[in-house]
N, C-alpha and C positions, 0 to 999 in steps of 0.2 A: 041411586047411581044413574048417571046420564045414559040415554039410550045408545049413544055412540060407543060407550064402553061395553055395554051388554053385547053389542054386535062384535066388538073386538074379542071379548072373552069367548063368544060362540065360535070364533075362528080358531082352527087348530094352531098351536104355537109355532110350528114350523112354517105355516103359511102367512103369518103376520108380517107386514112390511115394516120398514124402519119408522115411519111416521106413527103407525099404530103402537109399536113397542114404546116409543117415546111418550105418547099420550097415556098409555097404561102406567108407565113408570112415574110420570108426573102425578097422576092421581094417587098412586100408592104412597109416594113420598109425602104428599100433602095431607092424606086423610087416614092412613093406616098406622096405628101405633107400632113402632119398631125402632131399633137402634138407629136406623137411617134417619127417621123423622126426628128423633131426639137430637141427633147431630145437626140436622138442618135448623131446628128451632134454636139450638145453642148458638149456631153461627149467625142467624138472623138477629138474635138478641145482642150479640157482641157487636155486630155492625151498627145496630141502632144506638148502642151505647157510645160508640166512637163518633157517630154522626151528631148525637146530642151534645157531646163534649166539644166538638169542633164548631158547632153552631153558636156556642157561648163564648168562643174566643174572640177578643177584639181584633179588628182588621185595620190595616193601615195601607195607604197608597204608597207604592214605591216607584222609583224611576230606574230605567235601564238605558245604558248607552246604546245607540244604534250601531250595528256592525259597520255601516258606512255613514259617516256624519253627513247631515243635510248641508247642502250648499248655502252659504250665507253671503249676502252682498250688501254693500252700502247702498242706501236709497238716496238718489239725487234729490236734494232739497226735501228729503223726508217723504217723497211720494212713492207709495208702494208699487206703482206701475212703471217706475223708472229706475230699475236696478242698475247699479254701477259696478265697481270693481269687486271681485270676490275677496272675502276676508276669512281669516282662519284663527282658531284659538291660539293665543300666545300671551306672554307676560310682558309688561312694560320693560323696556331695555334697561331702565335705571335700577331695576331689582335683580337679585341673583337669578341665574337660569334654573330651569327645572332640573331635578336630579337626573343623572344619566340613566337612560332607559325608561324613564317615567312616561306614561301616555299623556297626551294633551287633552285630558278629560277631568272629570271631578275627582277621580281617584288620584290622578297625578297631582292635581292642585292640593288635595289633602296632604299628600306626602311632602309636597314642597313647603306647605305652611309649617310643618313640624320638622323640617330639615334642620340639623344643628347649625348649619351655616346661615339660616334665615335670620335676619337681624330684628325682625319686628314682632313676631307672634309672642315670643316669651316676654318681651318688654311690655307689650300691651297687657298681657295677663297679670304679670306681677304688679304692674302699676294699679290695675283694678283691685287686686287683693290688698295692696297698701291702702288704697282709698277705703276699702271695706273696713279695715281695722283702725285707720287713723282719721277717717272722715274726709281727707283730701289726698289725692294721689301725689306721688313725687313729681309727675307731670300733672298739673292741676286740671288741665282740659282733657280728662280721661276720655271724653266723647270725641276728641279730635287729636289724633296723633300725627297729623300731617304738617304741611308747611306753615299753617297758621296756628299751630298749637303753642302753648306757653313752653318755654324751656324748662327742663327738669331742675328742681331745686337742689337735688343731689345727683348729678349725672353719673358719677362713679358708682354710687350705691345702686342706682337703677341698672347699670351695666352688670354689676356683680350679681345682683339678684336674678337677672335674666340668664346669665351663664350658669348660675347655680341651679336654676330650674331645669335647664337642659341637662346639666351634669347628673341631676337626680332622676333623670329620665321622665320628666314631666309629672313628677309625683306631687299632686296638689296638696294632699294632706301634710306631706313633709315640709312644703314651703310655708303653709299656714302655721305649722308648729314652729318653724324657724322664726317667723315674724313675731308671734306672740310670746316667745321665750326670750326675745332680744331685750337688752337693757333699755333700749329706746322705748319699746312698747310698755315696759313695766315701770316706767317713771310715774310719779304722782301727777295728776292732772290739775293740781292746785295752781292757781294763777296769782301772780304778784303784779302790782302796778307797773313795775319796770318791764316785765315780760310783755304785758299787754301793750305798752307803748312801743316797744321795740319790734315785737312780732305778734300782732293781734291774731293772725290766722294759724300760728304755730307751724309755719313753713320751715323754721330752723330746728324743729323737733326738740326744743329745750324742755318740754313737759309732755306728759302723757295725753292721749286723745280724750276729748270730751265732746259728745254730740248726741242728739236725740236718736233713739233706735228707729229702725225702719218699721213700717206698718205691720208687716207680717210677724216680726220678732216681738213686738209689743203684745199682740194677741196671743201668740204661742207662749210667751212668758207668763201672762196672766193665767192661762189654762194650766201651765206646768206648776206654778206656785200654788194654785188651788187644789192640785191633785186630780183635775178633770181631764188633762191631756191624754188622748189615746195615741200611743206611739206606733201604731200599726204602720207598716211601710207598704206602699203600692196600692193598687186598686183604682176604681173609677172615681171621678170627681164627687165631692160631697156638697150638701146644701146646708150651711149654717144659718143662724138667725139673720133675717133681713127685715127692713121696714116693710110694712104692708104695701103691696102694689108698687114696689120699687122699680120693677121692670115692665110694668104694663104699658107705659107710653112708648117704650122702645122695642117691645116684642109683640109685633102684630101677628107673628106666626111662631110655631115651636112650643116647647113645653116649659118655657120660662115665664110665659104669661100666666098670671095667677100663681105666682111662685109660692111653694109650700116648703118650709124647712124640713130637714130630715129629723128622725128621732133616734134615740140611742147613741151608740158610739160615734156615728157619723157627725154628730153635732160638735164633737170635741177633737176632731182630727186636726193636724197641723194646717195652717192657712195655705200652705203649698197646694193642698188638695181641693181648695174651694173652687166651685164652678164659677167661671168668669166670663161674662158676656163682653165681647170686644168693645161695644159702644156704650156699655153701662157697667162700670166697675162697682164692686161693693162700696157703699157710701163711706163707711168708716175707714176703709183702706184709702180712699181718696183724701180724706181729711188729714191723713198722715203721709200725704205726698206719694202714694203709690200711683204709678202712671196708668192711664186708661187702657193702654194697649192698642189704641187706634193707630199709633205709629210706634216704630222702634225707639225705645228710650234707653240710651246707654248710661246716662248720668241723671239721677233723680235730683230734683230740688229738695231743700230741707227748710221747712217753715215751722213756726210756732204760733198757734192761734188759740183763742179761747174755745173755739169749737172742738178742739182736741180734748180739752178738759171735760167739756160737756159730754162727749162721747164716752170717755173713760168712766164718768160718774153715772151715766144713765143708760148706755147701750146694754141690752139684755145680756150679752155675752159677758161683759165685765161685772154686772150686778150679780149674775149667777156665780161667776168665779169668786167674787168677794164673799158670797154666802158660803161657798164650799171652803174657802180659806178660813172664814170665821169659825166654821165647825171644827177644823183642825186646831185652831187657836184654843177653842174651849175644851177639846178632848185631849189634845197632846201638849198644850202649851204651859200647863201648870195650874195651880189652884187659885191664884190671885189675878185680878185684872192686870196689874203691872207685869206679872210674869207672862201672861198670855199675849199682851201687846208686844212685849219684848221678843217673844218667840215669833210672832207674825212679822215684826219689823225686820228681824234678822233673816227670815226666810225670803223676803222680797228685796232686801238691800244688801245682804251678805255682811252686815255689820250689826253690832249691838247699838241700840239707841242711847244717846247721851241723856243726861238728866232733864235738859230742856225739852227734848223730843218727847220723852216719856211723860212729862208733866202735862204737856198740851194734849197728847193723845188720851191720857187717862181722864183728864177733865172732860174732853169731848165724849168719851164713852159714858161717863156718869150722867151727863145731860141726856144722852140718847136713851139710857136705861129708864130714866124718869119719864121721858116722852112715851116710850112704847109700853111701859107698864100702865100708863093711863089710856093708851090707844091700842087695845089688844087686836082689834080687827086690822088696823094698819100694819101691825107687826106681822100678822099671819099672811097678809097680802104680799108684803115684801119678801118674806122667806119662801113663798110659794112660786116666785118668778123662776122660769126656766123649766126644762124637762126633767132634770135630776131632782130627786125628792130630798127635802130636808130631814135631818135626823129627828125622828119622832120623840126621842128621849130628852131632847133639849127644849128648854123653855122658849117659846116663840119670841117673847118680848126681849129676852136676853140675847137670843140668836140674832134678832133684827138689829139690836144695838151694836153687836160685834160685827155684823155685816157692813154697816155703814163705816165703822172704824177700818175694817179691811178694805173697803172701797176707797177710803182716803189713802191708805197705804199704797194701793195699786196706782194711785194717781200722783204719788210723790214725784217731784222732779228727778230725784236720783234713781227712781225705779225705771222711768222711761228714758233715762239718759245713760249713755255709755260713758263711764269715767273711771 
C-alpha cells in the first residue's frame, strides 16, 4: 500500500478531507475484490468491446452544407485576384424550376432530378437500361443526351418507358422485368440476309439482341457455371488472380506493389468486388473493354480480338473454372463421354448440343484422353492449377482431358455472347 494511503488510514474518518476520501475510494475500487470492483471491471470490458467494434468499422468522408454559403464570384479573365460579380447556385432557365420550397443545395438538386416533372432523368436511365439489354440504346449516343445526340429511333417508346418508370416510383427491378418480358426482347436473334441489308445494327428491333457480354459478366458466368462462384454480398474488396508483377510499375507506394492474390472464398467472389487501381485495371478486364477508370466512361466500346480467346483459354481463373466444370461433368453428367459433354454444353449454353456439336467435342475429348494418358505429369500439372483442389477420386488424365473440353465450352462464341 502506498505511504500516502497509510497516512490517510491513520487519520480518523471524520477528519479526512474530500481529496483523501476520493483517493481512498479509488484505491479500494481498483484493488479490493468487491461487488463494486466487479461492476467496474464489467463496465470497462463492455467499453473496450464497443471501442474494438467501432475501430473495425469502415469510415467514409461526408460533406455538409455550410449554414451560410460562401460567397462565390466570377473571376475576371480567370484571375483569382480579380473577382467580379457575385454568383449564386441556380438552374439553367431552359430547364424546369426547382420544386417549391426546395433549398438551392445538393439536397434540392437531388429532389429536382427525381421530380416527376423533370423530363431528362428517367429518359436517360431507361435508355441506358435499354442499351444494357439490347446492346444499343433507343438513343444510340447514350453518353450524350444533349443537343449533339442522335435522335431516338423510337421516340414514343422512349417517352412511354420514361413515364412508366416514374409511374412505378423509380422501381428499377420492375422496369428491367418489363423490358426482358417484352415481345421485342424475346424475339429470336437469328439474322437473315434481308434484315442485315435493311437494318445491320438492329435499330428497327426486328430481331432479338446479340452482342458480346461485358467483361465482368464473362468472368462471373464462368465461375457460376463451374460452381466456384461465392455469392456473398458486401464486404471489402478482394484480390483475385493477377499476372505476376502486374502493378509493380504503376505502384511505387501502397500495398498493391508486389501484389499477392487472396486465398479461399475471396478468389471466387463476383468481379464487382475486385480491387481496382485507377491507373492499372486488371488486364483481362481491359481485354474485354472494361474502362480503366482514369476518366468517367458512360458508354463502353465493344471489340472482338484474338487476345480475348487467349485469355479465356489460358488465364488461370478460366482454367480453374474449366477444371471445376469438368469435375461436375464427370460426377453429375452421366456415364458416357457423350452424356457428360451434353450436360456441360447445356450448363453453359442453356441448350442441348446438336449432333454436329457433339461429334466435334467427343472427338476432341478422345484425342485429349490419349494425350494425357501418355503424359501423366502434364495431366497432374494441369488439374493442379488454382487454389481449389481437384477431386482426388477422379483419374488425373481423364480429368485433364475433360478440363480442356470444358475450357473449349467456356470459350464458345455463344457462351460469351448474349443472344
